[in-house]
C-alpha positions in Angstrom: 0.2 0.0 0.2 1.1 3.3 -0.8 2.2 5.9 1.8 -0.3 8.2 2.4 2.4 11.3 2.2 3.4 9.9 -1.2 -0.2 9.9 -2.6 -0.8 13.4 -1.7 2.3 14.3 -3.4 1.2 12.6 -6.7 -2.5 13.5 -6.5 -1.2 17.3 -6.2 -1.8 18.4 -9.8 -5.2 17.3 -10.2 -6.6 18.8 -7.1 -8.5 22.0 -6.8 -7.1 25.4 -5.6 -8.3 25.2 -2.0 -7.4 20.9 -1.8 -4.0 21.7 -3.3 -3.2 24.1 -0.2 -4.9 21.8 2.4 -2.7 19.2 0.7 0.6 21.1 0.6 -0.1 22.1 4.4 0.0 18.7 5.1 2.9 17.6 3.2 5.0 20.8 4.7 4.3 19.5 8.3 2.2 16.0 8.7 1.6 16.2 12.5 -0.6 19.2 12.0 -3.2 16.4 10.6 -2.9 14.1 14.2 -3.2 17.0 16.2 -6.5 18.7 14.2 -10.2 18.4 13.8 -11.4 18.6 10.1 -12.7 21.9 11.3 -9.1 23.2 12.7 -7.2 22.1 9.9 -10.0 23.6 7.5 -9.3 27.1 9.5 -5.3 26.6 9.5 -5.6 26.9 6.1 -8.3 29.1 5.2 -11.0 27.3 3.4 -14.1 25.2 4.3 -14.1 21.5 6.4 -16.1 20.5 2.6 -12.7 21.5 1.1 -10.8 19.6 3.6 -13.2 16.5 3.0 -12.9 16.4 -1.0 -8.8 16.9 -0.6 -9.4 13.5 1.4 -11.8 11.6 -1.3 -9.1 13.1 -4.1 -6.2 11.1 -2.3 -8.1 8.0 -2.3 -9.4 8.1 1.5 -12.8 7.3 2.3 -13.0 10.6 4.8 -10.8 12.1 7.4 -11.0 10.1 10.1 -9.0 7.3 7.5 -6.7 10.2 6.0 -6.1 11.4 9.1 -4.8 7.8 10.7 -2.7 7.2 7.4 -1.1 10.4 7.5 -0.1 9.7 11.1 1.2 6.2 10.5 3.3 7.7 7.1 4.6 10.6 9.8 6.1 8.0 12.4 7.5 5.1 9.8 9.3 9.1 8.5 10.5 9.8 11.7 11.8 6.3 12.5 14.2 6.2 9.2 15.1 10.0 10.0 16.3 8.9 13.2 18.1 5.5 11.4 20.0 8.4 9.7 20.5 10.7 12.3 18.7 13.8 10.5 16.2 15.8 12.6 15.0 17.6 9.6 14.9 16.2 6.1 14.9 19.8 4.4 18.6 20.8 3.2 19.7 24.3 4.9 22.2 26.8 3.5 24.1 26.0 6.6 24.0 22.4 7.1 27.0 20.8 7.4 29.1 18.1 4.9 28.0 15.6 7.3 24.7 16.9 7.7 23.8 17.0 4.2 25.5 14.2 2.8 23.1 12.0 6.0 20.2 14.2 4.2 20.5 13.3 0.6 21.1 9.8 1.6 18.2 9.7 3.8 15.9 11.4 1.0 16.8 8.7 -1.8 16.6 5.8 -0.1 13.3 6.7 1.2 12.3 7.4 -2.8 13.7 3.9 -3.4 11.8 2.5 0.0 8.8 4.0 -1.2 8.8 3.4 -4.6 9.2 -0.3 -3.7 6.3 0.1 -1.3 4.0 1.9 -3.8 4.5 0.1 -6.6 1.5 -2.2 -8.3 2.9 -5.5 -8.8 0.4 -7.1 -11.1 1.6 -4.1 -13.6 5.2 -5.1 -13.0 4.7 -8.5 -13.9 2.2 -7.9 -16.8 5.6 -5.3 -18.1 8.0 -8.2 -17.6 6.0 -10.6 -19.3 5.5 -8.0 -22.2 8.8 -7.1 -22.6 10.3 -11.0 -22.7 8.0 -11.5 -25.7 8.4 -8.2 -27.5 9.6 -8.3 -31.2 10.5 -4.6 -30.8 11.1 -2.2 -28.0 11.1 1.3 -27.9 12.6 3.3 -25.1 11.9 7.0 -24.3 13.1 9.6 -21.6 13.6 13.5 -22.2 16.4 14.9 -19.7 17.3 12.9 -16.6 14.6 10.4 -17.7 16.2 10.1 -20.7 19.6 8.4 -18.5 17.1 6.1 -17.1 15.8 5.1 -20.4 19.9 4.6 -21.4 20.1 2.7 -18.2 17.2 0.3 -19.1 18.4 -0.2 -22.5 21.9 -1.0 -21.4 20.5 -3.9 -19.0 18.6 -5.4 -21.4 20.7 -5.4 -23.5 23.3 -7.7 -21.1 20.6 -10.3 -20.7 20.1 -10.8 -24.6 16.9 -8.4 -25.0 17.5 -5.7 -27.9 16.1 -2.9 -27.5 15.8 0.9 -28.8 16.4 3.9 -26.4 16.1 7.0 -28.5 17.5 10.4 -27.2 16.3 11.9 -30.1 12.5 12.7 -30.3 11.9 12.8 -34.2 13.9 8.9 -34.1 11.8 8.0 -31.4 8.9 8.7 -33.2 9.8 7.1 -36.5 10.6 4.0 -34.8 7.5 4.1 -32.6 6.1 4.4 -36.2 6.9 0.6 -36.9 5.2 -0.8 -34.2 3.1 -3.7 -34.2 0.4 -5.3 -31.8 3.3 -7.2 -29.7 5.7 -4.6 -29.9 6.4 -2.2 -26.3 6.6 1.1 -26.1 8.0 2.7 -22.7 7.9 6.3 -21.7 9.7 7.9 -18.9 8.8 11.1 -17.6 8.7 12.5 -13.8 5.9 14.5 -14.0 4.1 12.1 -16.9 3.5 16.0 -19.2 6.6 15.3 -21.3 5.2 16.3 -24.7 7.9 13.3 -26.4 7.1 10.8 -24.3 3.4 11.2 -24.4 4.0 11.5 -28.2 5.8 8.2 -28.7 3.0 6.1 -26.4 0.3 7.7 -28.1 1.9 6.7 -31.5 2.6 3.5 -30.6 -0.5 2.7 -29.0 -2.2 4.0 -32.4 -0.1 1.0 -33.5 -1.5 -1.8 -31.3 1.9 -1.6 -29.0 1.6 -2.6 -25.4 2.6 0.9 -23.9 4.5 1.7 -20.8 4.6 4.7 -18.4 7.2 4.7 -15.6 6.2 8.4 -13.9 6.1 9.9 -10.5 2.3 10.8 -11.0 -0.5 8.6 -11.7 -3.0 11.2 -12.8 -0.5 12.5 -15.2 -1.3 12.3 -19.1 0.9 9.6 -19.9 -0.1 7.7 -17.4 -3.4 7.8 -18.8 -2.0 6.9 -22.4 -0.1 3.7 -20.8 -1.7 0.0 -20.6 0.9 -0.3 -17.3 1.9 2.3 -15.0 5.0 1.9 -13.2 4.8 4.4 -10.6 7.6 6.1 -8.7 7.4 7.7 -5.2 9.7 10.2 -4.9 9.3 13.9 -3.0 11.4 16.6 -4.5 12.8 19.1 -1.8 13.5 22.9 -2.4 17.3 22.2 -2.1 17.8 20.1 -5.5 17.6 19.9 -9.2 14.5 18.4 -10.2 15.9 14.8 -10.8 18.0 13.5 -7.8 15.2 11.4 -6.2 13.0 11.1 -9.0 16.1 9.4 -10.7 16.7 6.6 -7.9 13.0 5.5 -7.9 13.3 5.2 -11.6 16.4 3.4 -11.9 14.9 1.0 -8.9 11.8 0.2 -11.1 14.2 -0.6 -14.0 16.1 -3.2 -11.4 13.0 -4.5 -10.4 12.0 -5.3 -13.9 16.3 -6.8 -14.7 15.6 -9.2 -12.1 12.2 -10.4 -12.6 13.1 -11.2 -16.4 16.2 -13.0 -15.3 14.2 -14.6 -12.6 11.9 -15.9 -14.8 14.5 -17.5 -17.7 17.8 -18.1 -15.4 19.2 -20.0 -17.5 18.7 -18.0 -20.9 19.6 -14.5 -19.1 22.5 -16.1 -16.8 24.1 -17.8 -20.4 24.1 -13.6 -21.7 25.5 -12.0 -18.9 28.1 -14.7 -18.9 29.3 -14.1 -22.0 29.3 -10.2 -22.2 30.8 -10.3 -18.8 33.7 -12.5 -20.8 33.8 -10.4 -23.6 35.3 -7.6 -21.7 37.9 -9.4 -19.8 40.4 -8.7 -21.9 39.8 -4.9 -21.1 41.2 -4.8 -17.4 44.3 -3.3 -16.3 46.7 -5.8 -14.4 46.1 -9.4 -12.9 43.3 -8.2 -10.9 41.3 -11.6 -9.7 38.1 -11.7 -12.1 35.5 -10.6 -9.9 31.8 -12.0 -10.6 30.0 -9.1 -10.4 27.8 -8.2 -13.8 
């Protein structure tokens, strides 16, 4: 089950102005919910109890009571993790020491992977792995930093003997998607789910009968709506970092889930490919180092 705070963050773009104000206040201070009645929270956010109730429903909860319990649980989990990383406050500030800064970034990135693992739709993951294993053609596209995830997926598929096309140029991606047929797989990667090119690729491939996959942080985004299968990351970006730190790691975690699932499915075949690709580069290591068996 997804963390209540993650769900709230993911639904932000689709909330009304008043609902969003409540959601942002809760995200900034989750403890607020534990100590507030619905009326008190509405007053603090300068809105009506009805708006608070609508926001709870929009975030997938039956009502304020259920929402309050879920937020309290998520908040206490977060505090436990913070204690583990010895950080009092997750937000990075200008006067943090290097030690604090390292601890906070590690905490935020670990949390992104953990929440992604907790919230991922396992059925969708399974169906995507099946579709990839059977696909005659796989197109993968991400713009900007999501392009790094797309490359990572293509390289890892290549190592286990599954050729895919990863496009960094949107026009080439579209010409490739135009050649999709039923059974092909097109994977669009976009943190916001609003990246124009990723949306175009998935839409075009879908019109040709391909199975479409979205890897996004926003399950209500346009990209998610166009995809047959949605693999959702659960990264919360803080103001101090470029947009793509936690989200990049969360996307890479999904790539790793998929690859390990594919290896498990066809262990003898994939391990043979891994061994061959590993052996192929052994002559390119300096010195007489004992061969490591890491792939």
